[in-house]
C-alpha positions in Angstrom: -8.5 -3.4 17.9 -6.2 -2.4 20.6 -4.0 0.8 19.8 -0.9 -0.9 20.9 0.9 -3.4 18.5 4.0 -5.6 19.0 6.3 -3.0 17.2 8.7 -1.8 19.6 9.4 1.9 20.0 12.9 1.6 18.8 12.0 0.0 15.5 9.0 2.2 15.0 8.7 4.0 11.6 5.1 4.9 11.6 2.8 5.8 14.7 -0.9 6.4 14.0 -3.5 7.1 16.6 -7.2 8.1 16.1 -7.0 8.9 12.4 -10.2 10.0 10.7 -10.8 10.9 7.0 -14.3 12.4 6.2 -15.8 13.8 3.0 -18.9 15.9 2.6 -20.2 18.8 4.7 -19.0 19.3 8.3 -22.7 19.2 9.4 -23.2 15.7 8.1 -19.8 14.2 7.4 -19.2 10.8 5.9 -16.5 8.9 7.5 -14.3 7.0 5.2 -11.8 6.1 7.8 -12.7 6.3 11.5 -10.4 5.9 14.5 -7.6 4.2 12.8 -4.7 3.3 15.1 -1.6 1.3 14.6 2.2 1.1 14.5 4.6 0.1 11.8 8.2 -1.2 12.1 10.5 -2.6 9.6 8.0 -5.3 8.7 5.3 -6.2 6.3 1.9 -5.0 7.3 -1.2 -6.1 5.3 -4.4 -4.0 5.3 -7.3 -6.1 3.7 -11.1 -5.6 3.3 -13.7 -5.0 0.4 -13.9 -2.1 -2.0 -15.0 0.8 0.1 -13.7 -0.5 3.4 -11.3 2.5 3.6 -7.9 0.7 3.2 -6.8 2.9 0.1 -8.1 6.1 1.7 -6.0 5.3 4.9 -2.9 4.9 2.6 -3.5 8.1 0.9 -4.0 9.8 4.2 -0.7 9.0 5.4 0.8 10.3 2.2 -1.4 13.4 2.5 -2.7 13.0 -1.0 -6.5 13.6 -0.4 -8.1 16.6 -2.2 -9.1 19.6 -0.1 -12.6 18.3 0.1 -11.5 15.7 2.5 -10.9 16.4 6.1 -8.1 14.5 7.6 -7.6 14.6 11.5 -5.6 12.6 13.8 -4.6 12.5 17.4 -1.1 11.5 16.2 0.5 10.6 13.1 4.3 10.6 13.1 6.9 9.1 10.6 10.2 8.5 12.3 9.4 11.1 14.8 8.2 13.7 12.3 4.6 14.9 12.9 2.9 14.5 9.5 -0.1 16.5 10.4 1.8 19.6 11.1 4.0 19.6 7.9 3.5 22.2 5.4 3.0 21.1 1.7 6.7 21.9 0.6 8.1 19.7 3.5 5.6 16.9 2.8 6.5 17.0 -0.9 10.1 16.5 -0.1 9.3 13.7 2.3 7.1 11.9 -0.4 9.3 9.8 -2.9 12.4 10.2 -0.9 11.4 8.6 2.5 7.7 7.5 1.7 6.8 5.9 -1.6 3.4 4.9 -2.8 3.1 2.1 -5.6 -0.3 2.2 -7.3 -2.2 -0.8 -8.5 -2.2 -0.2 -12.3 0.9 1.1 -14.1 -1.2 2.0 -17.4 -3.0 4.8 -15.4 0.0 5.7 -13.1 2.8 6.2 -15.7 2.9 9.2 -17.8 1.9 7.8 -21.3 3.8 10.3 -23.4 7.2 9.8 -21.9 9.4 6.7 -22.2 9.7 4.8 -19.0 13.5 5.4 -18.8 12.9 9.2 -18.8 10.3 8.8 -15.9 12.6 6.9 -13.7 15.6 9.1 -14.5 13.3 12.1 -13.4 12.9 10.5 -10.0 16.7 10.4 -9.7 17.0 14.0 -10.7 14.3 15.3 -8.3 15.3 13.3 -5.2 18.8 12.4 -5.6 19.9 15.6 -7.5 21.6 13.6 -10.4 21.7 15.1 -13.8 22.1 13.9 -17.3 23.9 10.6 -17.8 24.1 10.0 -14.0 20.4 10.1 -13.6 19.8 7.9 -16.6 22.6 5.4 -15.4 20.8 5.2 -11.9 17.5 4.6 -13.6 19.2 1.6 -15.7 20.5 0.1 -12.5 17.2 0.2 -10.8 15.5 -1.6 -13.9 18.2 -4.2 -13.6 17.6 -4.5 -9.9 13.9 -5.3 -10.7 14.9 -8.0 -13.1 14.3 -6.3 -16.4 16.4 -8.2 -19.0 16.9 -5.7 -21.9 17.4 -2.6 -19.9 18.5 -0.3 -22.8 15.5 -1.3 -24.9 13.0 -0.9 -22.1 14.4 2.5 -21.2 13.1 3.7 -24.6 9.6 2.2 -24.5 6.4 4.0 -23.6 4.0 2.5 -21.0 1.5 1.2 -23.6 4.5 -0.8 -25.2 5.1 -2.9 -22.1 3.3 -5.6 -20.4 1.4 -5.3 -17.1 3.9 -7.3 -15.2 6.8 -5.2 -16.8 4.9 -2.0 -15.9 4.6 -3.0 -12.3 8.4 -3.6 -12.2 8.9 -0.1 -13.5 6.7 1.4 -11.0 8.6 -0.5 -8.2 11.8 0.7 -9.7 10.5 4.3 -9.6 9.3 4.1 -6.1 12.3 2.3 -4.5 15.0 4.1 -6.3 15.6 6.5 -3.5 15.5 3.5 -0.7 12.5 5.1 1.0 12.0 3.9 4.7 8.1 3.5 4.2 6.5 1.7 1.1 2.9 1.7 0.7 1.8 -0.7 -2.1 -1.9 -0.4 -3.0 -3.0 -3.5 -4.8 0.2 -3.8 -6.7 -0.6 -7.2 -8.2 -4.3 -6.8 -9.1 -3.7 -6.1 -12.6 -1.1 -8.9 -13.1 -1.7 -12.5 -14.2 -1.6 -15.1 -11.3 1.6 -16.6 -12.6 3.3 -13.1 -12.4 2.0 -12.1 -9.0 4.3 -14.3 -6.8 7.6 -12.9 -8.8 6.5 -9.3 -8.3 5.8 -9.8 -4.5 9.0 -11.7 -4.1 10.9 -8.8 -5.9 9.1 -6.3 -3.7 9.9 -8.1 -0.6 13.6 -8.5 -1.3 13.9 -4.7 -2.2 12.2 -3.7 1.0 14.4 -6.0 3.2 17.6 -4.7 1.5 16.6 -1.1 2.4 15.6 -2.0 5.8 12.1 -0.4 5.0 8.7 -1.0 6.4 5.9 -2.1 3.9 2.1 -1.6 3.9 0.4 -4.0 1.5 -3.2 -3.0 0.6 -5.2 -5.7 -1.0 -8.5 -7.4 -1.4 -6.9 -10.8 -1.3 -6.7 -12.0 2.5 -5.1 -15.1 1.6 -2.3 -13.6 -0.5 -1.6 -11.1 2.3 -1.6 -13.8 4.9 1.1 -15.5 3.0 3.1 -12.6 2.3 2.8 -10.2 5.6 3.9 -10.4 9.1 0.6 -8.8 10.4 -2.8 -8.2 8.9 -5.3 -5.3 9.7 -8.7 -6.0 8.6 -11.0 -3.0 7.8 -14.8 -2.8 7.3 -16.9 0.3 6.8 -13.8 2.5 7.7 -12.9 0.9 10.8 -10.1 -1.5 11.8 -12.1 -4.4 13.2 -9.3 -7.0 13.9 -5.5 -7.3 13.9 -4.5 -10.8 13.2 -0.8 -12.8 12.6 -2.6 -15.6 10.6 -5.8 -16.7 9.2 -6.2 -19.3 11.8 -6.2 -16.6 14.4 -9.1 -14.7 12.9 -12.1 -14.2 15.3 -14.3 -11.3 14.0 -17.3 -12.2 11.9 -16.3 -10.0 9.0 -12.8 -11.6 8.7 -14.1 -15.0 9.0 -16.6 -14.1 6.3 -13.9 -12.9 3.9 -12.0 -16.1 4.5 -15.0 -18.3 3.9 -16.0 -16.5 0.8 -12.8 -17.4 -1.1 -12.9 -20.7 -2.9 -10.5 -23.5 -1.8 -8.5 -25.9 -3.9 -8.7 -28.4 -1.1 -11.7 -30.6 -0.3 -15.0 -31.1 -2.3 -16.2 -28.2 -4.4 -19.1 -26.5 -2.7 -22.3 -25.8 -4.7 -22.4 -22.2 -3.6 -19.8 -20.0 -1.8 -20.8 -18.6 1.6 -21.5 -14.9 1.6 -21.2 -12.1 4.2 -24.1 -11.8 6.6 -24.7 -8.0 6.0 -27.5 -7.5 8.5 -25.2 -8.9 11.4 -22.3 -6.6 10.3 -24.7 -3.7 10.2 -25.9 -4.4 13.8 -22.0 -4.7 14.8 -21.3 -1.5 13.1 -24.1 0.4 14.9 -23.1 -1.0 18.4 -19.5 0.0 17.9 
């Protein structure tokens, strides 16, 4: 995939070149991400691929959330002109949540189980906005209303196990967008939701991102959903970015075509068996890359 993308320099929020993430011993490293290069403006960028393709590892590398056992290197990784690779941990911690936010895929494992959700959202307002007491709680209530929670006061007092998956994901979105971050990374934000709820959550996320003039990276297995929602799509296979497309019709790489073909269609006759990826061909292409 070419390093240059359609994003203009004036609108560029994120600039990544030659990003590698490796695990294991330095003598025999295992590459989870290899040579990732892309730009992001105030747009919706999708990153798709199978489990293990490196898409979530890429998102966490941008946030610098990998353990010390991971080795993250890049020719360049800049956010709004700031070199993320050279920032100390204290400066990076201030950037997380205030300017860059990460929405994880399952609120049951992301929210604190022993604190009411209202307290958790208010804590974000205290840490990043400097609000205290009633002011932080009011900010939390306003944000819950913005994500279309009907009974805000009641929801503020509920614990994570007392809310549904869809409501929990709305709570996560409220927490992550409270500070109006310029970059939002959403890692499988709808995977734990019913199909009937997914569209509502994506629409809500899209509206809030547009209102804040933010950039969005949407990480997902579902290439068709991403194609409907995002302006551009990066396809990852075995840690590499193999193709960038703007629509499913423009796909050319065998892996991308395989992902599309492997998804059932509601139109036309029902096949006896869904196509599968040609792993042997993909392995040969990986070796020759």
